C-alpha distance (Angstrom), angle and dihedral (degrees) to the residues before:
residue distance angle dihedral
X1 . . .
X2 3.80 . .
X3 3.78 125.8 .
X4 3.82 88.5 -115.4
X5 3.82 91.6 54.4
X6 3.80 90.8 49.2
X7 3.79 89.9 51.1
X8 3.82 91.1 48.2
X9 3.80 91.7 51.1
X10 3.81 90.6 49.4
X11 3.80 91.3 51.8
X12 3.81 94.8 46.5
X13 3.81 89.6 48.3
X14 3.83 87.0 63.6
X15 3.82 96.0 57.0
X16 3.81 104.9 108.6
X17 3.79 124.4 -135.9
X18 3.78 110.5 -87.6
X19 3.80 93.1 31.8
X20 3.79 134.9 84.3
X21 3.78 138.1 -162.7
X22 3.77 127.2 -155.4
X23 3.78 124.3 -117.6
X24 3.81 86.3 -111.8
X25 3.82 92.4 51.7
X26 3.79 90.3 53.7
X27 3.82 92.8 45.7
X28 3.81 91.0 50.6
X29 3.80 92.8 48.1
X30 3.81 89.4 48.4
X31 3.79 89.1 57.2
X32 3.80 99.7 -104.9
X33 3.81 111.1 87.9
X34 3.79 93.2 -177.7
X35 3.79 94.9 55.8
X36 3.80 102.4 84.9
X37 3.82 91.0 124.8
X38 3.80 89.8 52.8
X39 3.81 88.1 52.7
X40 3.81 88.2 53.8
X41 3.79 90.9 51.3
X42 3.79 90.8 49.5
X43 3.81 90.0 51.0
X44 3.81 91.4 51.0
X45 3.81 90.0 54.8
X46 3.80 95.9 45.0
X47 3.80 109.8 136.7
X48 3.82 98.3 -174.8
X49 3.80 111.5 51.8
X50 3.81 91.5 167.0
X51 3.81 90.6 62.6
X52 3.81 98.7 29.0
X53 3.83 107.5 42.6
X54 3.80 96.3 -159.5
X55 3.81 91.4 171.6
X56 3.83 86.2 75.2
X57 3.81 92.6 67.3
X58 3.81 114.9 90.0
X59 3.78 140.9 167.8
X60 3.80 122.6 -76.6
X61 3.81 89.8 -100.7
X62 3.80 93.7 46.4
X63 3.79 93.1 -99.2
X64 3.75 123.1 146.8
X65 3.76 114.8 -113.3
X66 3.76 124.4 -172.9
X67 3.76 121.7 -46.0
X68 3.79 115.2 -158.6
X69 3.80 93.1 -155.5
X70 3.79 103.2 61.5
X71 3.79 107.1 -26.2
X72 3.76 133.7 -99.6
X73 3.82 94.7 -51.6
X74 3.81 90.5 58.0
X75 3.81 91.1 46.5
X76 3.82 91.4 51.5
X77 3.82 91.3 47.8
X78 3.81 92.1 49.8
X79 3.80 91.9 50.6
X80 3.81 91.7 47.1
X81 3.83 90.7 52.0
X82 3.81 88.4 53.6
X83 3.80 90.8 53.3
X84 3.79 98.0 -107.9
X85 3.82 109.1 164.4
X86 3.78 112.9 -116.7
X87 3.79 131.8 -160.7
X88 3.77 104.0 -162.0
X89 3.80 108.2 -55.7
X90 3.80 93.4 -16.4
X91 3.76 135.8 76.4
X92 3.79 113.0 -105.0
X93 3.79 95.8 -123.3
X94 3.81 92.5 -170.4
X95 3.80 88.1 67.5
X96 3.78 106.7 25.8
X97 3.79 107.2 33.8
X98 3.76 111.7 113.1
X99 3.76 130.3 177.0
X100 3.80 113.4 -130.8
X101 3.79 113.4 -121.5
X102 3.78 101.3 -116.1
X103 3.78 94.5 165.5
X104 3.80 92.4 88.1
């Protein structure tokens, strides 16, 4: 596992239930703002969904992208159960976007 992937997993682990971050948010916080696709790849290879809640990472417009553990429908259902605000098929980022606390 690369240092970048480890950093990404640490950041995603800080996203609280009921909030989301975008792939771009995570890439920026990991120190590489242009690496949103690499964040997506890291999420697809996540081996510990209990610690790294990859379902809380969404597209820059709130859209659902793939979810390796049941598909987009499962991802949407999980977010809805956590109380994430939706606008149609997308997350309402104005209400549910949260920045992980990476200062700890």
